[in-house]
C-alpha positions, 0 to 999 in steps of 0.5 A: 535485492529491492522490489518494483512498485506498481500502481494501480490507476485507481491507487494512482487517483486516490493519491492524488485527492489526499491531502499534501500533508498525509501523501507527505507520510505515505510516499516514503512508507510506500518508497520502503516497502521495496526492501521491505514488503512485510514491515513490522506492522503489516498485516495480510488481509484474510481474504482469496488474494494475497493482499497486504496492509500497512497502517500511516496513522488513520490512512492504510495501504492495501497492495499485493506481494509477487515474491518471484518476479519482486513486483508489489502492486499497490492497490488501494490508497485511503482512510482506516472507515473507508479503505476495506468496503472497496 
């Protein structure tokens, strides 16, 4: 059973601003989350919300997982130096 991937509007804007070479690596990694929402190397962040992180080089994708309704919501995408300041 695969998950549905949704993007917040802010995440869509962030991915549009990234260089094409980075987008080519990030999009397949996000697509893979539909089949394995907690891949090796993913990490749950220490916050009140259930937010997970995957690393793609120097970039990070922050997302939440709704196991009951099988939805993954991509919340933020950005460089590692900026992503946690939001």
